[in-house]
N, CA and C of each residue as an Amber inpcrd file, in Angstrom:
protein
   618
  -0.4220000 -11.4250000  19.4910000  -0.6140000 -10.8670000  18.1560000
  -2.0880000 -10.5380000  17.9310000  -2.3380000  -9.3560000  17.3040000
  -3.7280000  -9.0360000  16.9670000  -4.2710000 -10.0790000  16.0010000
  -5.5510000 -10.4040000  16.1410000  -6.1480000 -11.4050000  15.2680000
  -7.5650000 -10.9760000  14.9280000  -7.9430000 -11.0410000  13.6570000
  -7.1500000 -11.4240000  12.5040000  -6.2170000 -10.2890000  12.0520000
  -5.1530000 -10.6040000  11.3250000  -4.2140000  -9.5620000  10.9120000
  -4.6980000  -8.7460000   9.7210000  -4.2670000  -7.5120000   9.6990000
  -4.4920000  -6.5860000   8.5990000  -3.1020000  -6.2730000   8.0440000
  -2.8180000  -6.7740000   6.8470000  -1.4670000  -6.7310000   6.2840000
  -1.4690000  -5.8860000   5.0120000  -0.5010000  -4.9750000   4.9180000
  -0.4280000  -4.1040000   3.7520000   0.9030000  -4.2850000   3.0210000
   0.8600000  -4.0060000   1.7270000   2.0210000  -4.1260000   0.8470000
   2.2870000  -2.7580000   0.2360000   3.4670000  -2.2180000   0.4950000
   3.8200000  -0.8780000   0.0370000   5.0940000  -0.9090000  -0.8000000
   5.2620000   0.0900000  -1.6390000   6.4820000   0.1790000  -2.4360000
   6.2960000   1.0860000  -3.6260000   7.3890000   1.3520000  -4.3020000
   7.3300000   2.1450000  -5.5170000   6.5530000   1.3990000  -6.5930000
   6.0990000   2.1350000  -7.5850000   5.4430000   1.5200000  -8.7290000
   6.4010000   0.5190000  -9.3750000   5.8720000  -0.6480000  -9.7420000
   6.6450000  -1.7020000 -10.3930000   7.6700000  -2.3580000  -9.4760000
   7.4420000  -2.2860000  -8.1680000   8.3670000  -2.9280000  -7.2290000
   8.0760000  -4.4190000  -7.0620000   6.9630000  -4.8960000  -7.5930000
   6.6130000  -6.3000000  -7.4780000   5.6800000  -6.6180000  -6.3260000
   5.2460000  -5.6070000  -5.5900000   4.3940000  -5.8330000  -4.4120000
   3.0580000  -6.4710000  -4.7890000   2.4720000  -6.0760000  -5.9060000
   1.1800000  -6.6190000  -6.3130000   1.3010000  -8.1100000  -6.6480000
   2.3620000  -8.4710000  -7.3570000   2.6100000  -9.8730000  -7.6710000
   2.8000000 -10.6890000  -6.4000000   3.5870000 -10.1610000  -5.4700000
   3.8430000 -10.8850000  -4.2310000   2.5790000 -11.0130000  -3.3810000
   1.7600000  -9.9810000  -3.3520000   0.5320000 -10.0770000  -2.5790000
  -0.3630000 -11.1790000  -3.1390000  -0.4450000 -11.2780000  -4.4560000
  -1.2520000 -12.3410000  -5.0790000  -0.7240000 -13.7130000  -4.6950000
   0.5950000 -13.8600000  -4.6570000   1.1890000 -15.1410000  -4.2700000
   0.8680000 -15.4880000  -2.8180000   0.9480000 -14.4980000  -1.9480000
   0.6890000 -14.7410000  -0.5320000  -0.7850000 -15.0500000  -0.2930000
  -1.6680000 -14.3740000  -1.0000000  -3.1010000 -14.6680000  -0.8930000
  -3.3560000 -16.1240000  -1.2770000  -2.7700000 -16.5670000  -2.3950000
  -2.9540000 -17.9590000  -2.8330000  -2.3880000 -18.9280000  -1.8030000
  -1.2270000 -18.6220000  -1.2540000  -0.5870000 -19.4840000  -0.2480000
  -1.4520000 -19.6120000   1.0000000  -1.9930000 -18.4940000   1.4600000
  -2.8360000 -18.5230000   2.6510000  -4.1230000 -19.3050000   2.4100000
  -4.7230000 -19.1130000   1.2550000  -5.9580000 -19.8360000   0.9530000
  -5.7140000 -21.3340000   0.8320000  -4.5500000 -21.7230000   0.3260000
  -4.2080000 -23.1430000   0.2700000  -4.1310000 -23.7460000   1.6680000
  -3.8010000 -22.9140000   2.6550000  -3.7150000 -23.3600000   4.0480000
  -5.0650000 -23.2990000   4.7550000  -6.1020000 -22.8800000   4.0280000
  -7.4310000 -22.8020000   4.6100000  -7.7460000 -21.5030000   5.3080000
  -6.9240000 -20.4810000   5.0890000  -7.1450000 -19.1830000   5.7300000
  -8.1710000 -18.3770000   4.9520000  -9.0980000 -17.7620000   5.6710000
 -10.0830000 -16.8740000   5.0620000  -9.4110000 -15.5240000   4.8120000
  -9.2440000 -15.1730000   3.5480000  -8.4920000 -13.9660000   3.1750000
  -9.3380000 -13.0710000   2.2840000  -9.3290000 -11.7720000   2.5810000
  -9.9070000 -10.7690000   1.7000000  -8.7500000  -9.9750000   1.1090000
  -8.6170000 -10.0050000  -0.2190000  -7.5690000  -9.2730000  -0.9210000
  -8.1770000  -8.0120000  -1.5230000  -7.5350000  -6.8750000  -1.2850000
  -8.0900000  -5.6210000  -1.7600000  -6.9560000  -4.6580000  -2.1160000
  -7.3140000  -3.4350000  -2.5060000  -6.2910000  -2.4940000  -2.9570000
  -6.7180000  -1.0610000  -2.6940000  -5.7280000  -0.1620000  -2.7490000
  -6.0090000   1.2670000  -2.6880000  -5.2020000   1.9900000  -3.7580000
  -5.7290000   3.1120000  -4.2840000  -7.1100000   3.5320000  -4.0680000
  -8.0720000   2.5590000  -4.7310000  -9.2220000   2.4120000  -4.1200000
 -10.2250000   1.4850000  -4.6430000 -10.6360000   0.4910000  -3.5820000
 -11.0870000  -0.6690000  -4.0220000 -11.4620000  -1.7260000  -3.1060000
 -12.9430000  -1.8190000  -2.8150000 -13.6730000  -0.7430000  -3.0100000
 -15.1310000  -0.7410000  -2.8510000 -15.7090000   0.0450000  -4.0280000
 -17.0050000  -0.1070000  -4.3280000 -17.5600000   0.5740000  -5.5060000
 -17.3130000   2.0840000  -5.5270000 -17.5700000   2.7620000  -4.3980000
 -17.3710000   4.2060000  -4.3690000 -15.8930000   4.5670000  -4.4880000
 -15.0570000   3.7950000  -3.8040000 -13.6270000   4.0680000  -3.8590000
 -13.0580000   3.8170000  -5.2480000 -13.5970000   2.8290000  -5.9600000
 -13.1320000   2.5730000  -7.3250000 -13.4860000   3.7280000  -8.2560000
 -14.6080000   4.3770000  -8.0090000 -14.9590000   5.5520000  -8.8040000
 -13.9380000   6.6600000  -8.6040000 -13.5040000   6.8440000  -7.3550000
 -12.4790000   7.8510000  -7.0720000 -11.1380000   7.4300000  -7.6700000
 -10.8550000   6.1480000  -7.6460000  -9.6030000   5.6570000  -8.2530000
  -9.5330000   6.0440000  -9.7330000 -10.6490000   5.8830000 -10.4260000
 -10.6820000   6.2100000 -11.8500000 -10.2770000   7.6710000 -12.0730000
 -10.7100000   8.5460000 -11.1920000 -10.3370000   9.9570000 -11.3100000
  -8.8610000  10.1820000 -10.9820000  -8.3780000   9.4910000  -9.9590000
  -7.0270000   9.7410000  -9.4640000  -5.9310000   9.2080000 -10.3820000
  -6.1720000   8.0750000 -11.0360000  -5.1080000   7.4630000 -11.8320000
  -5.1370000   7.8940000 -13.2900000  -6.1000000   8.6940000 -13.6760000
  -6.1740000   9.1440000 -15.0630000  -5.0440000  10.1330000 -15.3540000
  -4.1930000   9.8320000 -16.3580000  -3.1040000  10.7560000 -16.6900000
  -3.5910000  12.1490000 -17.0910000  -4.8410000  12.2510000 -17.5060000
  -5.3630000  13.5490000 -17.9540000  -5.6870000  14.4750000 -16.7890000
  -5.7630000  13.9200000 -15.5650000  -6.1000000  14.7360000 -14.4060000
  -4.8350000  15.3400000 -13.8160000  -4.9010000  16.6240000 -13.4900000
  -3.7600000  17.2900000 -12.8730000  -4.1440000  17.8140000 -11.5150000
  -4.3560000  16.9180000 -10.5580000  -4.8400000  17.3190000  -9.2450000
  -3.8000000  18.1140000  -8.4620000  -4.2640000  19.1670000  -7.7880000
  -3.4130000  19.8360000  -6.8030000  -3.0980000  18.8030000  -5.7220000
  -1.8720000  18.7900000  -5.1720000  -1.5170000  17.7660000  -4.1730000
  -2.4900000  17.6620000  -3.0000000  -2.9900000  18.8000000  -2.5070000
  -3.9210000  18.7350000  -1.3890000  -5.2500000  18.1210000  -1.8200000
  -5.6830000  18.4400000  -3.0360000  -6.9120000  17.8250000  -3.5470000
  -6.7460000  16.3180000  -3.6790000  -5.5770000  15.8980000  -4.1620000
  -5.3190000  14.4600000  -4.2780000  -5.3400000  13.7930000  -2.9090000
  -4.7380000  14.4420000  -1.9120000  -4.7620000  13.8970000  -0.5490000
  -6.1900000  13.6750000  -0.0720000  -7.0500000  14.6470000  -0.3000000
  -8.4300000  14.5390000   0.1600000  -9.1930000  13.4560000  -0.6070000
  -8.9200000  13.3370000  -1.8970000  -9.5880000  12.3020000  -2.6890000
  -9.1190000  10.9020000  -2.2790000  -7.8150000  10.7410000  -2.1020000
  -7.2950000   9.4570000  -1.6230000  -7.9000000   9.1090000  -0.2630000
  -8.0110000  10.0990000   0.5990000  -8.5480000   9.8630000   1.9400000
 -10.0310000   9.5320000   1.8900000 -10.7650000  10.1900000   0.9940000
 -12.1850000   9.8700000   0.8270000 -12.3570000   8.4290000   0.3480000
 -11.5250000   8.0240000  -0.6120000 -11.5760000   6.6480000  -1.0990000
 -11.2450000   5.6730000   0.0260000 -10.2500000   6.0250000   0.8400000
  -9.8780000   5.1400000   1.9610000 -11.0070000   5.0200000   2.9720000
 -11.6900000   6.1060000   3.2480000 -12.7940000   6.0710000   4.1950000
 -13.8890000   5.1090000   3.7160000 -14.2430000   5.2090000   2.4310000
 -15.2420000   4.3020000   1.8690000 -14.7600000   2.8490000   1.9320000
 -13.5100000   2.6520000   1.6020000 -12.9200000   1.3180000   1.5810000
 -12.9080000   0.6900000   2.9720000 -12.5200000   1.4660000   3.9550000
 -12.4750000   0.9590000   5.3270000 -13.8520000   0.5020000   5.8020000
 -14.8580000   1.3410000   5.5570000 -16.1930000   1.0390000   6.0760000
 -16.9080000  -0.0490000   5.2750000 -16.6070000  -0.1280000   3.9840000
 -17.3180000  -1.0970000   3.1380000 -16.6400000  -2.4610000   3.0870000
 -15.3170000  -2.5060000   3.2380000 -14.5950000  -3.7560000   3.0040000
 -13.7260000  -4.1670000   4.1910000 -12.7950000  -3.3140000   4.5850000
 -11.7700000  -3.7390000   5.5440000 -12.3540000  -4.0440000   6.9200000
 -13.1000000  -3.1110000   7.4900000 -13.6610000  -3.3400000   8.8270000
 -14.6040000  -4.5420000   8.8630000 -15.5550000  -4.6690000   7.9140000
 -16.4380000  -5.8510000   7.9380000 -15.6760000  -7.1670000   7.8330000
 -14.6260000  -7.1910000   7.0090000 -13.8540000  -8.4280000   6.8540000
 -13.1530000  -8.8000000   8.1510000 -12.5160000  -7.8370000   8.7860000
 -11.8210000  -8.1120000  10.0410000 -12.7980000  -8.5210000  11.1380000
 -13.9640000  -7.8960000  11.1460000 -14.9710000  -8.2190000  12.1680000
 -15.4960000  -9.6450000  12.0330000 -15.5090000 -10.1650000  10.8160000
 -15.9920000 -11.5390000  10.6170000 -14.8620000 -12.5640000  10.7850000
 -13.6520000 -12.0750000  11.0500000 -12.5320000 -12.9710000  11.3220000
 -11.6400000 -13.2820000  10.1520000 -11.7970000 -12.5760000   9.0340000
 -10.9550000 -12.8200000   7.8620000  -9.6680000 -12.0050000   7.9430000
  -8.6140000 -12.5500000   7.3540000  -7.4050000 -11.7610000   7.1500000
  -7.7010000 -10.7430000   6.0490000  -7.0990000  -9.5740000   6.1530000
  -7.1960000  -8.5800000   5.0800000  -5.7960000  -8.2720000   4.5880000
  -5.5760000  -8.4560000   3.2780000  -4.3250000  -8.0890000   2.6320000
  -4.6320000  -6.9740000   1.6410000  -3.9190000  -5.8700000   1.7720000
  -4.2390000  -4.6830000   0.9680000  -3.0030000  -4.1600000   0.2440000
  -3.1580000  -3.9470000  -1.0500000  -2.1160000  -3.3660000  -1.8960000
  -2.1910000  -1.8500000  -1.7530000  -1.3170000  -1.3020000  -0.9220000
  -1.2180000   0.1090000  -0.5340000  -2.2390000   0.4580000   0.5560000
  -1.7840000   1.3830000   1.4260000  -2.6600000   1.9310000   2.4570000
  -2.0600000   3.2450000   2.9210000  -2.0990000   3.5180000   4.1980000
  -1.7550000   4.8420000   4.7100000  -0.3010000   5.2410000   4.4500000
   0.6280000   4.2790000   4.4210000   2.0370000   4.6350000   4.2050000
   2.2540000   5.2440000   2.8230000   1.4630000   4.8330000   1.8450000
   1.5690000   5.4320000   0.5130000   1.2060000   6.9060000   0.5380000
   0.2550000   7.2620000   1.3860000  -0.1440000   8.6650000   1.4780000
   1.0150000   9.5130000   1.9950000   1.6500000   9.0540000   3.0490000
   2.7850000   9.8010000   3.5910000   3.9550000   9.8410000   2.6090000
   4.1460000   8.7730000   1.8500000   5.2690000   8.7220000   0.9200000
   5.0050000   9.5150000  -0.3600000   3.8390000   9.3030000  -0.9720000
   3.5520000   9.9440000  -2.2570000   3.0760000  11.3880000  -2.0940000
   2.0440000  11.5980000  -1.3000000   1.5490000  12.9650000  -1.1300000
   2.4420000  13.7820000  -0.1950000   3.0360000  13.1080000   0.7800000
   3.9100000  13.8020000   1.7190000   5.3000000  14.0270000   1.1610000
   6.1300000  12.9780000   1.1810000   7.5090000  13.1130000   0.7220000
   7.5910000  13.4670000  -0.7620000   6.7520000  12.8340000  -1.5710000
   6.8220000  13.0720000  -3.0080000   6.2880000  14.4150000  -3.4430000
   5.0610000  14.7330000  -3.0130000   4.3940000  15.9610000  -3.4470000
   4.6940000  17.1620000  -2.5450000   5.2310000  16.8970000  -1.3580000
   5.6290000  18.0030000  -0.4920000   4.5720000  18.5100000   0.4560000
   3.4940000  17.7620000   0.6610000   2.4930000  18.1740000   1.6450000
   3.0650000  17.9720000   3.0440000   2.8690000  18.9590000   3.9010000
   3.3970000  18.8840000   5.2600000   2.7560000  17.7360000   6.0370000
   3.4570000  17.2560000   7.0410000   2.9880000  16.1240000   7.8230000
   1.7110000  16.4470000   8.6030000   1.5800000  17.6600000   9.0940000
   0.4440000  18.0100000   9.9540000  -0.9080000  17.7800000   9.2810000
  -1.1440000  18.2800000   8.0530000  -2.4510000  18.0050000   7.4400000
  -2.6650000  16.5370000   7.1110000  -1.5990000  15.8170000   6.7610000
  -1.7510000  14.3850000   6.5080000  -2.1240000  13.6770000   7.8020000
  -1.4610000  14.0480000   8.8990000  -1.7910000  13.4680000  10.2050000
  -3.2570000  13.7030000  10.5530000  -3.7160000  14.9410000  10.3310000
  -5.0840000  15.2980000  10.7130000  -6.1110000  14.4880000   9.9210000
  -5.9150000  14.4250000   8.6050000  -6.8600000  13.6840000   7.7690000
  -6.7830000  12.1860000   8.0700000  -5.5800000  11.6860000   8.2580000
  -5.4140000  10.2620000   8.5270000  -6.0310000   9.8650000   9.8590000
  -5.8940000  10.7160000  10.8560000  -6.5040000  10.4120000  12.1450000
  -8.0240000  10.3600000  12.0290000  -8.5800000  11.2680000  11.2310000
 -10.0330000  11.2990000  11.0600000 -10.5350000  10.0670000  10.3090000
  -9.7710000   9.6030000   9.3440000 -10.2180000   8.4850000   8.5090000
  -9.7920000   7.1360000   9.0840000  -8.5170000   6.9860000   9.3970000
  -7.9690000   5.6940000   9.8110000  -8.0990000   5.4760000  11.3090000
  -7.8150000   6.5000000  12.0950000  -7.8770000   6.3570000  13.5480000
  -6.9650000   5.2480000  14.0310000  -7.5360000   4.2620000  14.6910000
  -6.7510000   3.1360000  15.2200000  -6.6910000   1.9570000  14.2550000
  -7.2510000   2.1040000  13.0640000  -7.2900000   0.9920000  12.0990000
  -5.9870000   0.8690000  11.3120000  -4.8820000   0.8460000  12.0210000
  -3.5850000   0.7010000  11.3690000  -3.3070000  -0.7660000  11.0540000
  -2.5320000  -1.0150000  10.0190000  -2.1490000  -2.4010000   9.7160000
  -1.3810000  -3.0240000  10.8750000  -1.4730000  -4.3310000  10.9900000
  -0.6910000  -5.0390000  11.9940000   0.7000000  -5.3790000  11.4680000
   0.8290000  -5.5020000  10.1480000   2.1440000  -5.6990000   9.5310000
   2.1340000  -5.0710000   8.1480000   3.2660000  -4.4300000   7.8100000
   3.3990000  -3.7780000   6.5070000   4.7090000  -4.1980000   5.8690000
   4.6300000  -4.7110000   4.6500000   5.8190000  -5.0600000   3.8820000
   6.1200000  -3.9000000   2.9370000   7.3110000  -3.3320000   3.0930000
   7.7290000  -2.2050000   2.2550000   8.7710000  -2.7160000   1.2640000
   8.4010000  -2.7290000  -0.0100000   9.2640000  -3.2380000  -1.0700000
  10.2120000  -2.1290000  -1.5110000  11.4710000  -2.3240000  -1.2400000
  12.4650000  -1.2780000  -1.5090000  13.3100000  -1.6300000  -2.7160000
  13.5160000  -0.6360000  -3.5730000  14.3770000  -0.8020000  -4.7430000
  14.8400000   0.5830000  -5.1760000  15.9240000   0.6710000  -5.9480000
  16.3420000   1.9720000  -6.4690000  15.2260000   2.6090000  -7.2890000
  15.1000000   3.9150000  -7.1640000  14.0070000   4.6100000  -7.8530000
  14.0870000   4.4530000  -9.3680000  15.2890000   4.2580000  -9.8950000
  15.4510000   4.1050000 -11.3410000  14.6690000   2.9140000 -11.8920000
  14.4240000   1.9170000 -11.0370000  13.7360000   0.7130000 -11.5010000
  12.2640000   0.9680000 -11.8530000  11.7300000   2.0800000 -11.3860000
  10.3480000   2.4180000 -11.7450000  10.1990000   2.5000000 -13.2600000
  11.2340000   3.0020000 -13.9040000  11.1640000   3.2290000 -15.3450000
  11.7330000   2.0790000 -16.1570000  12.5170000   1.2050000 -15.5300000
  13.1780000   0.1440000 -16.2870000  12.4300000  -1.1770000 -16.2590000
  11.5370000  -1.3480000 -15.2860000  10.7990000  -2.6040000 -15.1800000
   9.5220000  -2.5580000 -16.0120000   9.0530000  -3.7280000 -16.4660000
   7.7450000  -3.7590000 -17.1400000   6.6600000  -3.2890000 -16.1780000
   5.6800000  -2.5890000 -16.7020000   4.6020000  -2.0910000 -15.8620000
   3.7430000  -3.2340000 -15.3570000   3.3350000  -3.1410000 -14.0660000
   2.4750000  -4.1690000 -13.4760000   1.0300000  -3.9910000 -13.9000000
   0.6570000  -2.7950000 -14.3160000  -0.7430000  -2.5330000 -14.6130000
  -0.8300000  -1.4840000 -15.7000000  -2.0160000  -1.3950000 -16.3130000
  -2.2010000  -0.4400000 -17.3950000  -2.2300000   0.9900000 -16.8830000
  -2.7760000   1.1720000 -15.6650000  -2.8470000   2.5180000 -15.1010000
  -1.4450000   2.9560000 -14.7160000  -0.9550000   3.9940000 -15.3300000
   0.4330000   4.3950000 -15.1050000   0.5340000   5.8950000 -14.8780000
  -0.3240000   6.4170000 -14.0280000  -0.3450000   7.8600000 -13.8010000
   1.0170000   8.3780000 -13.3520000   1.6190000   7.7520000 -12.3450000
   2.8670000   8.2520000 -11.8000000   4.0380000   8.0060000 -12.7480000
   4.0440000   6.8560000 -13.4230000   5.1370000   6.5740000 -14.3450000
   5.2150000   7.6180000 -15.4520000   4.0800000   8.0960000 -15.9130000
   4.0780000   9.0150000 -17.0440000   4.1440000  10.4730000 -16.6180000
   3.7460000  10.7570000 -15.3850000   3.6310000  12.1580000 -14.9780000
   4.7500000  12.6240000 -14.0500000   5.5490000  11.7130000 -13.5140000
   6.5490000  12.0800000 -12.5270000   7.9480000  11.7380000 -13.0140000
   8.9450000  12.4410000 -12.4380000  10.3230000  12.1980000 -12.8300000
  11.0650000  11.4170000 -11.7490000  12.3410000  11.1470000 -12.0130000
  13.1290000  10.3220000 -11.1110000  13.2250000  10.9220000  -9.7170000
  13.4100000  12.2210000  -9.6170000  13.5660000  12.8520000  -8.3000000
  12.3210000  12.6520000  -7.4430000  11.1500000  12.6330000  -8.0800000
   9.9130000  12.3830000  -7.3440000   9.9570000  11.0090000  -6.6980000
  10.3390000   9.9850000  -7.4710000  10.3630000   8.6300000  -6.9350000
  11.4650000   8.4360000  -5.9060000  12.5510000   9.1900000  -6.0380000
  13.5930000   9.1290000  -5.0150000  13.0590000   9.6630000  -3.6820000
  12.2730000  10.7260000  -3.7350000  11.6720000  11.2630000  -2.5140000
  10.6540000  10.2820000  -1.9230000   9.8800000   9.6520000  -2.8000000
   8.8960000   8.6610000  -2.3340000   9.6080000   7.5030000  -1.6450000
  10.6860000   7.0250000  -2.2540000  11.4420000   5.9310000  -1.6350000
  11.9410000   6.3360000  -0.2480000  12.4910000   7.5350000  -0.1460000
  12.9640000   8.0190000   1.1510000  11.8130000   8.1130000   2.1510000
  10.6410000   8.5210000   1.6590000   9.4760000   8.6050000   2.5380000
   9.0440000   7.2490000   3.0570000   9.0790000   6.2380000   2.1970000
   8.7110000   4.8780000   2.6280000   9.7040000   4.3330000   3.6500000
  10.9920000   4.5540000   3.4010000  12.0040000   4.0810000   4.3450000
  11.9030000   4.8180000   5.6770000  11.5320000   6.0860000   5.6180000
  11.3380000   6.8450000   6.8590000  10.1700000   6.2760000   7.6590000
   9.0980000   5.9020000   6.9800000   7.9570000   5.2820000   7.6620000
   8.3810000   3.9730000   8.3300000   9.1880000   3.1890000   7.6350000
   9.6620000   1.9330000   8.2020000  10.5200000   2.1780000   9.4380000
  11.3670000   3.2090000   9.3860000  12.2400000   3.5150000  10.5200000
  11.4460000   3.9860000  11.7290000  10.3230000   4.6480000  11.4760000
   9.4930000   5.1610000  12.5680000   8.6820000   4.0680000  13.2470000
   8.4440000   2.9700000  12.5610000   7.6130000   1.8980000  13.1200000
   8.2190000   0.5470000  12.7620000   9.3230000   0.2250000  13.4120000
  10.0540000  -0.9930000  13.0900000   9.2950000  -2.2510000  13.5020000
   8.4130000  -2.1360000  14.4710000   7.6580000  -3.3070000  14.9100000
   6.6330000  -3.7240000  13.8600000   6.0480000  -2.7440000  13.1720000
   5.0240000  -3.0360000  12.1680000   5.6110000  -3.2900000  10.7850000
   6.6290000  -2.5340000  10.4150000   7.1270000  -2.5250000   9.0400000
   8.2840000  -3.4880000   8.8290000   8.2300000  -4.2120000   7.7320000
   9.2940000  -5.1170000   7.3140000   9.7750000  -4.6610000   5.9440000
  11.0550000  -4.3220000   5.8430000  11.6090000  -3.8960000   4.5650000
  11.9900000  -5.1220000   3.7460000  11.5040000  -5.1650000   2.5150000
  11.7910000  -6.2630000   1.5930000  12.6900000  -5.7370000   0.4760000
  13.7930000  -6.4160000   0.2290000  14.6620000  -6.0700000  -0.8940000
  13.9790000  -6.5410000  -2.1800000  13.3860000  -5.5970000  -2.8950000
  12.5890000  -5.9360000  -4.0780000  13.4420000  -6.3230000  -5.2760000
  14.7770000  -6.2520000  -5.1500000  15.6430000  -6.6540000  -6.2620000
  15.9890000  -8.1380000  -6.1960000  15.5520000  -8.8290000  -5.1620000
  15.8180000 -10.2570000  -5.0260000  14.9620000 -11.0600000  -6.0150000
  15.3200000 -12.3300000  -6.2220000  14.4670000 -13.1980000  -7.0460000
  13.0590000 -13.3030000  -6.4660000  12.0770000 -13.4830000  -7.3300000
  10.6750000 -13.5050000  -6.9160000  10.4260000 -14.5730000  -5.8550000
  10.9560000 -15.7710000  -6.0610000  10.7040000 -16.8560000  -5.1090000
  11.3240000 -16.5650000  -3.7470000  12.4710000 -15.9180000  -3.7320000
  13.1240000 -15.5600000  -2.4710000  12.2680000 -14.5760000  -1.6890000
  11.7170000 -13.5960000  -2.3800000  10.8610000 -12.6110000  -1.7190000
   9.6350000 -13.2890000  -1.1290000   9.0130000 -14.1730000  -1.8970000
   7.8350000 -14.8860000  -1.4040000   8.1620000 -15.6560000  -0.1330000
   9.2910000 -16.3460000  -0.1240000   9.6980000 -17.1100000   1.0530000
   9.9390000 -16.2070000   2.2570000  10.5380000 -15.0360000   2.0240000
  10.7850000 -14.0890000   3.1160000   9.4750000 -13.6350000   3.7440000
   8.4880000 -13.3560000   2.9080000   7.1980000 -12.9050000   3.4240000
   6.4910000 -14.0240000   4.1680000   6.5230000 -15.2120000   3.6140000
   5.9050000 -16.3560000   4.2840000   6.5250000 -16.5810000   5.6580000
   7.8390000 -16.4690000   5.7490000   8.5130000 -16.6280000   7.0340000
   8.0700000 -15.5680000   8.0170000   7.9180000 -14.3410000   7.5470000
   7.5030000 -13.2490000   8.4270000   6.0830000 -13.4300000   8.9380000
   5.2480000 -14.1290000   8.1740000   3.8380000 -14.2920000   8.5560000
   3.5720000 -15.5370000   9.3990000   4.5840000 -16.3760000   9.6090000
   4.3510000 -17.6220000  10.3090000   3.9580000 -17.4220000  11.7650000
   4.3170000 -16.2730000  12.3490000   3.8980000 -16.0300000  13.7400000
   2.3960000 -15.8430000  13.8400000   1.7650000 -15.4140000  12.7500000
   0.3040000 -15.2940000  12.7550000  -0.3810000 -16.6530000  12.5750000
   0.3480000 -17.6030000  11.9980000  -0.2410000 -18.9010000  11.6830000
   0.0020000 -19.9420000  12.7580000   0.8920000 -19.6500000  13.6920000
   1.2250000 -20.6290000  14.7350000   0.1180000 -20.7430000  15.7620000
């Protein structure tokens, strides 16, 4: 197993991934693990500035412009936070990463795979996560669950069909990389989900 691990949490808005990541971070720290918890877009000062632009409901970015802005934020985040943390031996847990780009900008917004591949190769290269938890739930739950955060760009600006495409995009990513991706049934009880993730991570702790 690669060490230290780089673990990402993916899913539709309000799927519970952020809550679960916080629980796993606390669990790992209780075990004495050095953990860096971060998020995308954002995670570093420059990337957080781009996040403010991207999540504002008043902004109407062209899909390709959004792809480039998300990628710019990721580049800053990788160099300022993720790579240094992994180099010093810390685990990195990140709320969203490259799979969100393929799901939201690709499947959701309709950007072709080729330009996403090109930009992702330039920014991410070989810095892929070692494990990715994909929180799956019916797209309708995006609108029926309480919001996890105040920033609600997608909830207010997108319709059900958009989230259905995003869900399909996330599941397609999981099917393409079964060794890395673990699908989590996000409709399960919170404690059950936490236990499932802990079980999946025990190979890194042995």
